[in-house]
Steps between C-alpha positions, in 0.01 A plus 500: 500500500533135584201308631513415875628149589235278649538188709278228357336210673404174331122451516284214369299626196354180366439164670619177336143410398458834317830460319428144386155589379641805318758304302266201430248748368759682290620177333141384459402826322811487275432138396125565459570801279735313266281191474184711468641692202587161343154364551346823362726508193739216436845641436709179521442203271671164559682322223276288278503136602310191402498388861210601730719721719408848393320609810658845546163674538378242751817533702472879506137474614597251769768733635258791480240307707750388761624853571155644461375285787819584696425870453141442610618325816754768575236773453259328739771424758650855493157661532424283803849558647467879456186519710559211743868534589575641844867586430622852536584534131152410380341728756705787358396401145135520601560842662618627164132542394477803726729704271274437202241736649744783586530764229815651657681166495409464131637849425824448704561159337461644147738781593752234620472314169544834312816568707359821648415376850585260777343155553188538710446329833290188434265307726610163367739343256366632169426854381155573356611456137651161582193389690263593214732340242517170702121504537476532124745215454286270722191606303683399181600166662134430573395590146774281348417203722128533449513530119763228489265260692213585267713410193627187683143379545442525124786251428470255791139399555549242774643518851605852585383628169155369563498651848593838361190505277343719773706783348291489177273785621806724536606408151152586369508829695829587325352432159632153422829320471661744248473802743626278783809420294548870413472606865753236587745640243435864608559411862831326403616817324397709805711270726796545266467876517475482877821293521690759292391777728559285808859423402568869419357617834695237695821615344408864548425453871808288554729770353316798644433358845833309539336249732569180307149491355599309188652198680254497791266274304782246498650546844191641674719768661482874455737756655320789667652832603537520876670840545830679445 
């Protein structure tokens, strides 16, 4: 039996601000991960030279710092935008929290992912699993930025580094610089695991829902069913 044919209407899924922040954050995380692994364990060595030009590690650290502060700025901005924006899209995103506290929605959503049920009716944009996952991602962003700033203050003692000395009590609470560095690395791996699951679920929902979910983060448009 063939599936019924639905008319579909184009609907804005993501605003331009959300899409720009998404892709800037994606490239920031990718560059930070590569440069972070290099800083942790050097895997590229420049050719030996008698000239004072072998600054590969310094260049990697510079790039890491630039994109680290970019990620910090994006995290602060997106958090503010999420709560302060009055656009319809962001209002729907905030309404997604209602589904987190509904057991039936959780069960129906899991059934949908297991291919044994239909997609549940949601209050907002995201299902409860998505909402919890994104909350976890933002918690990881806060941990990464906080631990990164603590390590920054240990290298640069003047200017911003000197100002960030107020983070020393948090460092002491975590057990010192070594645990801070370890937490930074663990949070990085957690983000990488999230990204793998995120990409899989985006592809799954795009194929299963047939609403253009995969390219909506580029175009901002999703195609919703409107009837037969």
